[in-house]
C-alpha positions as CSV (number, residue, x, y, z in Angstrom):
1,M,0.0,0.0,0.0
2,D,1.4,3.4,-1.0
3,S,1.8,6.2,1.5
4,E,-1.2,8.2,0.1
5,T,-3.5,5.1,0.6
6,R,-2.0,4.5,4.1
7,T,-2.8,8.1,5.1
8,A,-6.4,7.7,3.7
9,L,-6.8,4.6,5.9
10,S,-5.5,6.3,9.0
11,D,-7.6,9.4,8.4
12,L,-10.7,7.3,7.9
13,I,-10.2,5.4,11.2
14,R,-9.3,8.5,13.2
15,T,-12.1,10.7,11.7
16,E,-15.1,8.4,11.7
17,R,-16.4,8.0,15.3
18,I,-19.1,5.4,14.5
19,A,-18.4,1.8,13.8
20,H,-20.4,-1.4,13.5
21,L,-19.4,-4.1,15.9
22,A,-20.1,-7.7,14.7
23,T,-20.2,-10.4,17.3
24,L,-21.4,-14.0,17.3
25,R,-24.8,-14.6,18.9
26,G,-25.9,-18.2,19.1
27,G,-23.5,-19.1,16.3
28,A,-24.8,-16.4,13.9
29,P,-23.3,-12.9,13.2
30,M,-25.0,-9.9,14.8
31,A,-23.9,-6.3,14.0
32,S,-24.7,-3.2,16.0
33,M,-23.6,0.4,15.9
34,T,-21.1,1.5,18.5
35,L,-18.6,4.3,19.1
36,D,-14.9,3.4,18.8
37,L,-11.6,4.9,19.8
38,P,-8.4,3.8,18.0
39,D,-5.1,3.9,19.8
40,E,-2.3,5.9,18.2
41,R,-0.7,3.1,16.3
42,L,-4.0,1.4,15.2
43,A,-2.9,-1.6,17.2
44,A,-6.0,-1.6,19.3
45,F,-9.5,-0.2,19.2
46,Y,-11.6,0.6,22.3
47,V,-15.3,0.4,22.8
48,H,-17.2,1.4,26.0
49,V,-20.3,-0.7,26.2
50,S,-23.1,-1.7,28.6
51,R,-23.3,-5.3,29.8
52,L,-27.0,-5.1,29.0
53,A,-26.1,-4.8,25.2
54,W,-26.2,-8.0,23.2
55,H,-22.8,-7.3,21.7
56,T,-21.3,-7.2,25.3
57,Q,-23.0,-10.5,26.2
58,D,-21.8,-12.0,23.0
59,M,-18.1,-10.9,23.6
60,L,-18.3,-12.6,27.0
61,Q,-19.1,-15.9,25.3
62,D,-16.9,-15.6,22.2
63,A,-14.1,-13.0,21.9
64,R,-14.0,-13.1,18.1
65,V,-15.4,-9.8,16.7
66,A,-15.2,-7.6,13.6
67,L,-15.3,-3.8,13.6
68,S,-16.5,-2.0,10.4
69,I,-15.7,1.6,9.9
70,A,-17.0,3.5,6.8
71,Q,-16.7,6.9,5.3
72,S,-19.9,8.9,6.0
73,D,-22.3,8.9,3.0
74,D,-22.0,12.2,1.3
75,G,-24.7,11.6,-1.2
76,R,-22.4,10.8,-4.1
77,A,-23.9,8.9,-7.1
78,D,-22.0,5.7,-6.4
79,P,-21.7,4.9,-2.7
80,F,-19.4,2.0,-3.5
81,T,-16.7,4.5,-4.0
82,L,-16.8,5.4,-0.2
83,M,-13.8,4.1,1.8
84,R,-14.4,1.4,4.4
85,V,-12.4,-1.0,6.5
86,S,-13.3,-4.2,8.3
87,I,-11.1,-5.2,11.1
88,R,-11.3,-8.7,12.5
89,G,-9.9,-9.3,16.0
90,E,-10.2,-10.5,19.6
91,A,-12.1,-8.5,22.2
92,L,-10.8,-8.3,25.8
93,Q,-12.7,-6.8,28.7
94,L,-10.7,-4.3,30.6
95,S,-10.9,-3.3,34.3
96,D,-9.8,0.2,33.3
97,G,-9.5,1.9,30.0
98,P,-8.6,5.1,28.2
99,K,-11.3,7.2,29.9
100,H,-9.6,10.6,29.2
101,A,-9.1,9.9,25.5
102,W,-12.6,8.6,25.3
103,L,-14.1,11.7,26.8
104,A,-12.0,13.9,24.6
105,R,-13.5,12.1,21.6
106,F,-17.0,11.7,23.0
107,P,-17.6,14.3,25.8
108,E,-21.4,13.6,25.8
109,Q,-20.7,10.1,27.0
110,A,-19.5,11.2,30.4
111,I,-22.8,10.0,31.9
112,N,-22.0,6.4,31.1
113,F,-19.1,6.5,33.5
114,Q,-21.6,7.0,36.3
115,L,-23.4,3.7,35.4
116,A,-22.1,0.5,36.8
117,D,-22.9,-1.6,33.8
118,F,-20.5,0.1,31.3
119,S,-16.9,-1.2,30.8
120,F,-14.1,-0.8,28.3
121,W,-13.3,-3.5,25.8
122,K,-10.1,-3.6,23.8
123,I,-10.2,-5.0,20.3
124,V,-6.9,-6.4,19.2
125,P,-6.8,-6.7,15.4
126,R,-6.1,-10.0,13.7
127,D,-6.3,-8.6,10.2
128,A,-8.2,-6.0,8.1
129,R,-9.6,-5.4,4.7
130,F,-9.5,-1.8,3.4
131,I,-11.5,-0.7,0.5
132,A,-10.1,2.7,-0.6
133,G,-12.7,3.0,-3.3
134,F,-14.2,0.9,-6.1
135,G,-11.7,-1.8,-7.0
136,R,-9.0,-0.5,-4.6
137,I,-8.8,-3.4,-2.1
138,H,-6.1,-4.0,0.4
139,N,-5.8,-7.0,2.7
140,L,-3.7,-6.2,5.7
141,S,-2.2,-8.2,8.5
142,A,-2.4,-6.8,12.0
143,A,1.2,-5.7,11.7
144,Q,0.5,-3.9,8.4
145,L,-2.5,-2.2,9.9
146,C,-0.4,-0.6,12.6
147,S,2.8,0.1,10.7
């Protein structure tokens, strides 16, 4: 992947704040919208979720997840030209997480830190598939994602 494409991937991940988290529920995939926070190297992604949510219950049973991040739809004629990345990985529940960075990105979420059922999960990438636009596909290892 050239440096321009790598910058586009990094910008996409750092700019878009909404992701779709796919988990396994009863052996079948389930995707739900969530907020995400990438670490500086893109070696980990954090979500702050309620234990009441299905995706949290699913991650407690099976740590295999996927996180999908897409460029916001700007109304262009061909939405398939929008950039998107799917990141497969393992989810690990944390006893503590990047609270200050989370609140800098999502200040309105401060209320969730007062609720006992929310916790941080760290998603460690296994691999990723980046679509930089129609026909511009890059399969990346975890090491390539964070290099």
